C-alpha positions, 0 to 999 in steps of 0.5 A: 393800478392803485391810487398814489398816496397823497402826502398830507404834511411836508416835513421840515428838517433845517433852516434852509429847507424851511426858508425855501418852503416859505419862499416857494409858497408865498401865494399859499396858506401854510399851516405849520405844526411847530413841535419839539423833538422830545415830544414829537408831532401830534397825530390826533388831528390828521383827519381834520387836516385832511379835510382842511387841505382837500375840502376847505382850501381846494388843495391850496393849503400847505401843511408843514411839520416844523421842528422848533429845535432847529428853527431859530425864528421859532425858538419861543416854542421850544421845550413845550409838549403842547401842539402849536399850529401857526398859520402863515401867509406871505412869510408872516404869521396870521394866527397861532393856535395851541392845543388839540381841541378839534372843534376850536381848531376847525373854527380857526382854520375855516376863518383863516381859509376864508380870509385867504380866499377873500385875499385871492379874490382881490379883497383888501382889508387891514389884518395884522400880521406878525414876523416869524420870530414875533409873538402874537397878542394871543401868545403874549396872553398865553405866556402871561397866563402860563407865567402866572400859573407857574408862579402859583404852582411854585408858591403851592409847591413851596408851601407843601414842601414847607409843611412837610418839612415842618412835620418832619422837624416836629417828628424828628424832635418827638423821636429824640424826646424819650432819650433826652429826659435828663438834659435841658438848656437855657439860652441867654441873650448877649446883654444878660450873660451875667444872669447865668452867674447870678442864677447859678445858686438856684440849680444846686437846690434842685440837684441840677448840674451844668454839663455844657457851655457854648458862646455862639453868634447866631444868624436869624435862621439859626436863632429861629430854629433854636426857638422853634416850638417855644414861647420866646417873643420873636419880635424885631427888638428881641431878634435884633438884640439876640443877633447883636453879639454872642449868645450864651447857651448853657446845657444842664443835666438833672440828676433826679429821674422822677421829675419833669425837667422842662417843668422844673426849669420853667418853674425856677426861672419863670414862676419862683420868687425868691423869699425875703431873707430876714437876716439881710438888710432891705438893700441887699435883698434879691428882687421880689420878682421872677428871674424872667421878669427881673432880666427882661426889658423893653426896647427904647425909642430912637431918642431914648437910645441917643440920650442914653448914648450921650449920657454914657459918653459923659460918664466916660469923659468924667471917668477919664478925667478922674483917671487923669487926676489920679494918674497926675497925683501918683506921678507927682508923688513918685517924682518927689519920692524919687528926688528924696531918695536921690538926695539921700543916696548922694548924702550917703555917698558923700559920707562914705567918701569922708570916712575913707579920707579920714581913715587914710589921714588925707585931711586936705582932701577931706577939707575940700570935700566938705567945702564942696556944695551939695549937687542938685538933683534934677528930677522934675515934678510934673505939673500937668499931663500932656493933653490927650486927643479927644475921641470923636463924638459919635454922630447921630445917624438918622439912617441907623436902624432901631427896632420899634419901641416898647417891644419885649426883650427877654433876658434868657429863654428856657424851652416850654415843652419837650419838643422845643427842648429836644430841637434846641439841644440838637442844634446847640449841643449836638455832641451831648445829644449824640451820646444819648440818641442819634437824631434822624436827618432833618433834611432829606437829600434829593430823592425819587420814587421807584416802583417795581413789580412784586415778582422782582422783590427778591432780585431787587433786595439782592441788588440793593444790598450794597446801596442800603445807605441810599434807600431812605424808605421802602415798602410794599403797596397796592397801587397804580399811581403813587397817590392811590397807594394802600400799604401792605408791608414794610419789608419783603420779609414781612410780606412773605410771612403774610402769604401771597394774595391771589391778585398780585397785579397791582402789588408793587415794591416801592423804594424812596431812593436818594439821587445824591449819588446816581449809582443806586438809581442806575442799578434799579433801572436795570430791573426795568421798573414800572414807574420812576419819578420824572425828577426830584421835585415830582419825586418829593411829592410822590414819596410824601404821598406814600411815605409819611413822616412817621412811616416805619416808626414801629417796624424795622423796614430795613430788616431785609438788609439786616437792620432791625433797629427801630426808633420809637417816639414817646407816647406822651409829650407835653405840647 
């Protein structure tokens, strides 16, 4: 008769079973592997556990497999794939071990078994024990370490994402540059809108016309986006002033095609000094400085701003007094004029009545009329205007924010290079830009990477015909992972023209798929892909490794879908 198989582990399924097992083994040392359903339990250490139970503990150790998902006291171990082994005695945790390091676990197990045997022998010693739902100091250290690692990973992920987005933003502008050669813009700060009208005459001299005008209230993020790759001073005072009211954006078109528009506008606004007009007196001469220097200013200190406000209030009061005096004088003049006109009207009426009585021969009534005294006219002439309610004086708030003093505040901004110009135009005047070129999307939707065997290429293309809009990029690569890929072809059509290589085992048809709508991914899953990103965060990293920002700039990667368009960037761009 064959020997009966020894069950090494007891499987726990619920709270009740776990409690009963602990209660029935109060005097035994328990080693419980705590696992999660999605990961399953560990089998790599079964040989060690056999030795622990049969040899080292003389069969007095109880081995359990406990699902953390079903035991409330062990909820802190949920959502983890790393094996966790908890040593339990008298329903208290004495030690928690993490990982699959057999040598370290062997040391820990021997020590726990030694303590257990000493306790059975009657030895008394003070050893910390913890409730089942209470984390041990080792766990706390581990949790702190994991949190630090996660924070660092999040920071690194954000940094890589920001770097990719910056590269994509610049490349997007590079693609637009060749199509926007004749357009440019100038952004005026809220306090210098008048500069646009004062500088208007300079544009005609250079065959430049205005084709767009926008007044817009900017947010900090949008303002920084407009000033991207430029040289505008982005300091506290400059941004504070720019966001304090509606900014004025003007779009210009240059009619000449043989000039560099960016350089021309910069020369007009930042370099040219108006010549002296000998026919005008000195007080009517334009400022002998560049337009930029004329309209720039520097931020004032708190005391200077308060003094400026006080002076403005005094000016308003003086102006109000002058207005009231002029108003009173005008009211008096009108009152006197009205009185004179009323007297003249009464006299004219009386003379008219006399003529009528004289014509009718009624002399007695005529005598009575002549003896009547003149009627007084009651039209008062105002002496003073009623007192107006004085406006409350503005209190000087110590908590009011003021930018640091002495910082440069420009009056306007014109982009210094084509990259800055194309980016700013796309933000400020998108309709005018679309008339020249359709910009690529600056921000990609959530996406994942899908790898298929090269033999499925024609089936995959046929399946993706109705999902073309969800395919961001595609290509054929020699790859085992996304990070060791070597590009072979942009499309199936291009690959087929190359001729099939002898070894196709490592060739993959790769799609960068938007998961904004999941139909495309579900369709690809029907083809049993070799690899799919675990989530959008991982997909972003993997897609970036295989599809750089300038991928397929010079080849129609979607020719398999009938799209042969290519948007080439300019070859020479001023930086």
